[in-house]
C-alpha positions in Angstrom: 6.9 -2.0 10.4 7.0 -5.0 12.7 9.6 -7.7 12.1 8.7 -11.3 12.8 11.6 -13.6 13.8 11.3 -17.4 13.6 13.7 -20.2 14.3 14.5 -22.5 11.4 14.0 -26.1 12.2 17.2 -27.9 13.2 17.0 -30.3 10.3 16.8 -27.4 7.9 20.6 -27.1 7.2 19.8 -27.1 3.4 16.1 -26.4 3.7 14.2 -23.4 5.0 11.6 -25.0 7.3 9.7 -23.3 10.1 6.9 -24.1 12.4 3.6 -22.3 12.0 -0.1 -22.7 13.0 -2.8 -23.5 10.5 -6.4 -22.6 11.3 -8.9 -25.4 11.4 -12.1 -23.8 10.3 -14.1 -27.0 11.3 -13.3 -26.6 15.0 -12.1 -23.0 15.1 -8.7 -23.9 16.5 -5.1 -23.6 15.3 -2.8 -26.6 15.0 1.0 -26.8 14.3 2.3 -27.5 10.8 5.6 -27.3 9.1 6.2 -24.7 6.4 8.9 -25.0 3.8 9.9 -21.7 2.3 10.3 -22.7 -1.4 12.0 -19.9 -3.3 11.5 -21.9 -6.5 7.8 -22.4 -6.2 5.5 -19.7 -7.6 2.3 -20.8 -5.9 1.8 -22.1 -2.4 1.2 -25.9 -2.2 -0.7 -27.6 0.6 -1.4 -31.2 1.3 -5.0 -32.0 0.3 -6.1 -33.2 3.7 -4.9 -29.9 5.3 -6.6 -27.8 2.7 -10.0 -29.5 3.3 -10.0 -28.5 6.9 -8.5 -25.1 6.6 -10.1 -23.6 3.5 -12.5 -23.7 0.6 -12.2 -25.0 -2.9 -12.1 -22.4 -5.5 -13.1 -24.8 -8.2 -10.1 -24.8 -10.6 -7.0 -26.9 -11.0 -3.5 -26.7 -12.5 -0.6 -29.1 -13.0 2.6 -28.9 -10.9 5.9 -30.7 -11.2 7.2 -31.6 -7.7 9.9 -34.1 -6.8 10.0 -35.3 -10.4 6.3 -36.1 -10.7 3.5 -34.1 -12.2 0.5 -33.6 -10.0 -3.0 -32.1 -10.5 -3.6 -29.6 -7.8 -6.9 -27.9 -6.9 -7.0 -24.2 -5.8 -8.1 -23.5 -2.3 -8.5 -20.3 -0.3 -6.9 -21.1 3.1 -8.5 -19.1 5.9 -5.5 -18.4 8.2 -1.8 -19.3 8.7 -0.2 -17.9 11.9 3.6 -17.2 12.1 4.1 -16.3 15.8 1.8 -13.2 16.1 1.6 -12.5 12.4 -1.5 -13.9 10.7 -1.8 -14.4 6.9 -5.4 -14.5 5.8 -7.1 -15.7 2.6 -4.1 -17.5 1.1 -4.5 -19.0 -2.3 -2.9 -22.4 -2.1 -3.0 -25.4 -4.5 -3.9 -28.7 -2.8 -2.8 -32.2 -3.8 -1.7 -35.5 -2.3 2.0 -35.1 -3.1 4.6 -37.6 -1.9 8.3 -37.5 -0.9 10.0 -35.5 1.7 7.6 -32.6 1.4 4.4 -34.7 1.8 3.3 -33.3 5.1 4.7 -29.7 4.6 3.0 -26.6 3.3 5.3 -25.3 0.6 5.1 -21.5 0.8 5.6 -20.1 -2.7 6.6 -16.7 -4.0 2.9 -15.6 -4.1 3.4 -15.1 -0.4 7.1 -14.4 -0.1 7.0 -11.6 -2.8 5.1 -9.6 -0.2 7.9 -9.9 2.4 11.2 -8.3 3.1 13.2 -11.4 4.3 16.6 -12.2 5.8 18.1 -15.6 6.8 20.6 -15.7 9.5 22.3 -19.1 9.0 24.7 -18.7 12.0 21.8 -18.1 14.4 19.5 -20.4 12.4 16.8 -17.6 12.2 14.4 -16.4 9.6 13.2 -12.8 9.8 10.6 -11.1 7.7 8.4 -8.0 7.5 5.3 -7.7 5.4 6.5 -5.2 2.8 4.0 -4.6 0.0 3.7 -0.9 -1.2 1.1 1.0 0.8 -0.6 2.2 -2.4 -1.7 -1.3 -3.5 -5.5 -1.2 -4.0 -7.3 -3.8 -1.9 -4.1 -4.6 0.0 -5.9 -6.9 2.4 -6.1 -9.5 -0.4 -2.4 -9.6 -1.4 -2.1 -13.3 -0.4 -4.8 -14.2 -2.9 -2.4 -13.5 -5.8 -1.4 -16.6 -7.8 -0.1 -17.9 -11.2 -2.9 -19.2 -13.4 -2.7 -22.3 -15.7 -1.2 -20.2 -18.6 1.5 -18.7 -16.4 0.0 -15.3 -16.0 0.2 -13.7 -12.5 -3.3 -13.0 -11.3 -3.7 -10.0 -8.9 -6.7 -10.4 -6.6 -6.7 -6.6 -6.5 -7.7 -6.7 -10.2 -10.4 -9.3 -9.8 
Protein backbone atom coordinates (compact mmCIF):
# COMPACT_ATOMS: atom_id res chain seq x y z
CA UNK A 1 0.00 0.00 0.00
CA UNK A 2 1.17 3.48 -0.86
CA UNK A 3 1.01 6.12 1.86
CA UNK A 4 0.25 9.71 0.83
CA UNK A 5 1.63 12.47 3.05
CA UNK A 6 0.27 16.02 2.92
CA UNK A 7 1.14 19.11 4.90
CA UNK A 8 -1.65 20.59 6.99
CA UNK A 9 -2.20 24.26 6.24
CA UNK A 10 -0.50 26.55 8.78
CA UNK A 11 -3.79 28.10 9.90
CA UNK A 12 -5.03 24.61 10.76
CA UNK A 13 -3.95 24.57 14.41
CA UNK A 14 -7.46 23.44 15.35
CA UNK A 15 -8.65 22.44 11.90
CA UNK A 16 -7.49 19.76 9.54
CA UNK A 17 -7.16 21.65 6.27
CA UNK A 18 -5.07 20.54 3.31
CA UNK A 19 -4.59 21.69 -0.27
CA UNK A 20 -5.82 19.51 -3.13
CA UNK A 21 -6.65 19.81 -6.80
CA UNK A 22 -10.20 19.61 -8.11
CA UNK A 23 -10.81 18.57 -11.71
CA UNK A 24 -12.67 21.10 -13.84
CA UNK A 25 -14.55 18.93 -16.34
CA UNK A 26 -15.42 22.00 -18.44
CA UNK A 27 -11.81 22.77 -19.41
CA UNK A 28 -10.15 19.41 -18.51
CA UNK A 29 -7.73 21.00 -16.02
CA UNK A 30 -7.14 20.80 -12.29
CA UNK A 31 -7.24 23.83 -9.98
CA UNK A 32 -6.26 24.22 -6.34
CA UNK A 33 -8.86 24.03 -3.57
CA UNK A 34 -8.83 23.75 0.20
CA UNK A 35 -10.18 20.59 1.80
CA UNK A 36 -11.33 20.46 5.40
CA UNK A 37 -11.24 16.95 6.87
CA UNK A 38 -14.44 17.04 8.90
CA UNK A 39 -14.56 13.98 11.14
CA UNK A 40 -18.07 14.94 12.27
CA UNK A 41 -19.58 15.19 8.79
CA UNK A 42 -21.00 12.02 7.26
CA UNK A 43 -21.22 13.16 3.65
CA UNK A 44 -18.79 15.31 1.73
CA UNK A 45 -20.03 18.89 1.16
CA UNK A 46 -18.88 21.10 -1.69
CA UNK A 47 -19.69 24.71 -2.56
CA UNK A 48 -22.33 24.77 -5.30
CA UNK A 49 -20.16 26.77 -7.72
CA UNK A 50 -17.38 24.16 -7.49
CA UNK A 51 -19.80 21.26 -7.90
CA UNK A 52 -21.21 22.70 -11.10
CA UNK A 53 -17.82 22.76 -12.83
CA UNK A 54 -16.45 19.53 -11.41
CA UNK A 55 -19.38 17.11 -11.47
CA UNK A 56 -22.93 16.21 -12.43
CA UNK A 57 -26.14 16.57 -10.49
CA UNK A 58 -27.63 13.29 -9.29
CA UNK A 59 -31.08 14.83 -8.94
CA UNK A 60 -31.81 14.51 -5.23
CA UNK A 61 -31.38 16.74 -2.17
CA UNK A 62 -31.14 16.49 1.58
CA UNK A 63 -30.95 18.91 4.48
CA UNK A 64 -27.75 19.63 6.40
CA UNK A 65 -27.02 21.61 9.52
CA UNK A 66 -23.77 23.54 9.16
CA UNK A 67 -22.55 26.42 11.29
CA UNK A 68 -25.91 26.66 13.06
CA UNK A 69 -27.96 26.97 9.87
CA UNK A 70 -29.93 24.36 7.94
CA UNK A 71 -29.18 24.19 4.23
CA UNK A 72 -30.68 22.22 1.35
CA UNK A 73 -27.92 20.45 -0.55
CA UNK A 74 -28.09 18.76 -3.94
CA UNK A 75 -26.21 15.51 -4.60
CA UNK A 76 -23.44 15.62 -7.20
CA UNK A 77 -21.00 13.07 -8.54
CA UNK A 78 -17.65 14.89 -8.52
CA UNK A 79 -15.37 13.60 -11.25
CA UNK A 80 -11.92 13.81 -9.59
CA UNK A 81 -10.12 15.20 -6.56
CA UNK A 82 -6.33 14.87 -6.53
CA UNK A 83 -4.29 14.69 -3.32
CA UNK A 84 -0.68 14.78 -4.51
CA UNK A 85 -0.48 11.74 -6.81
CA UNK A 86 -3.57 10.06 -5.33
CA UNK A 87 -6.78 10.59 -7.33
CA UNK A 88 -10.24 10.05 -5.85
CA UNK A 89 -12.79 9.49 -8.59
CA UNK A 90 -16.60 9.62 -8.69
CA UNK A 91 -17.09 11.20 -5.26
CA UNK A 92 -20.64 11.69 -4.02
CA UNK A 93 -20.75 15.21 -2.57
CA UNK A 94 -23.67 17.39 -1.53
CA UNK A 95 -23.53 20.89 -2.99
CA UNK A 96 -24.90 24.08 -1.49
CA UNK A 97 -24.08 27.76 -1.10
CA UNK A 98 -23.08 27.61 2.56
CA UNK A 99 -21.61 30.53 4.49
CA UNK A 100 -19.16 31.11 7.31
CA UNK A 101 -15.54 30.06 7.65
CA UNK A 102 -16.03 26.96 5.49
CA UNK A 103 -17.75 28.75 2.58
CA UNK A 104 -14.92 28.15 0.09
CA UNK A 105 -13.80 24.76 1.43
CA UNK A 106 -14.77 21.28 0.38
CA UNK A 107 -15.70 19.47 3.59
CA UNK A 108 -14.47 15.91 3.26
CA UNK A 109 -16.83 13.65 5.19
CA UNK A 110 -16.59 10.14 6.52
CA UNK A 111 -18.02 8.73 3.28
CA UNK A 112 -14.46 9.27 2.01
CA UNK A 113 -12.41 9.03 5.21
CA UNK A 114 -13.95 5.69 6.23
CA UNK A 115 -11.97 4.24 3.31
CA UNK A 116 -8.63 5.50 4.62
CA UNK A 117 -6.17 4.49 7.29
CA UNK A 118 -5.11 7.93 8.61
CA UNK A 119 -2.62 9.49 11.01
CA UNK A 120 -2.09 13.11 11.98
CA UNK A 121 1.37 14.21 13.07
CA UNK A 122 0.68 17.49 14.87
CA UNK A 123 4.36 18.19 15.67
CA UNK A 124 5.39 17.95 12.02
CA UNK A 125 2.01 19.36 10.87
CA UNK A 126 1.44 16.39 8.54
CA UNK A 127 -1.52 14.26 7.51
CA UNK A 128 -0.81 10.75 6.25
CA UNK A 129 -3.29 8.34 4.74
CA UNK A 130 -3.51 5.09 2.84
CA UNK A 131 -6.56 3.90 0.97
CA UNK A 132 -7.55 0.93 3.09
CA UNK A 133 -10.87 -0.67 2.11
CA UNK A 134 -10.96 -4.48 2.18
CA UNK A 135 -9.87 -6.09 -1.07
CA UNK A 136 -12.98 -8.26 -1.19
CA UNK A 137 -15.41 -5.33 -1.58
CA UNK A 138 -17.39 -5.93 -4.75
CA UNK A 139 -17.16 -3.07 -7.24
CA UNK A 140 -14.37 -1.46 -5.15
CA UNK A 141 -13.79 1.20 -7.81
CA UNK A 142 -16.99 2.93 -6.64
CA UNK A 143 -16.22 3.16 -2.89
CA UNK A 144 -16.34 6.96 -2.94
CA UNK A 145 -19.92 6.88 -4.21
CA UNK A 146 -21.17 5.73 -0.77
CA UNK A 147 -23.30 8.25 1.13
CA UNK A 148 -26.01 8.67 3.77
CA UNK A 149 -29.50 9.10 2.31
CA UNK A 150 -32.20 11.43 3.61
CA UNK A 151 -33.44 8.84 6.13
CA UNK A 152 -29.95 8.31 7.57
CA UNK A 153 -29.29 4.94 5.93
CA UNK A 154 -25.83 4.34 4.52
CA UNK A 155 -26.08 3.63 0.79
CA UNK A 156 -23.31 1.46 -0.67
CA UNK A 157 -22.74 2.08 -4.36
CA UNK A 158 -21.63 -1.57 -4.53
CA UNK A 159 -25.23 -2.55 -3.79
CA UNK A 160 -26.87 -0.16 -6.28
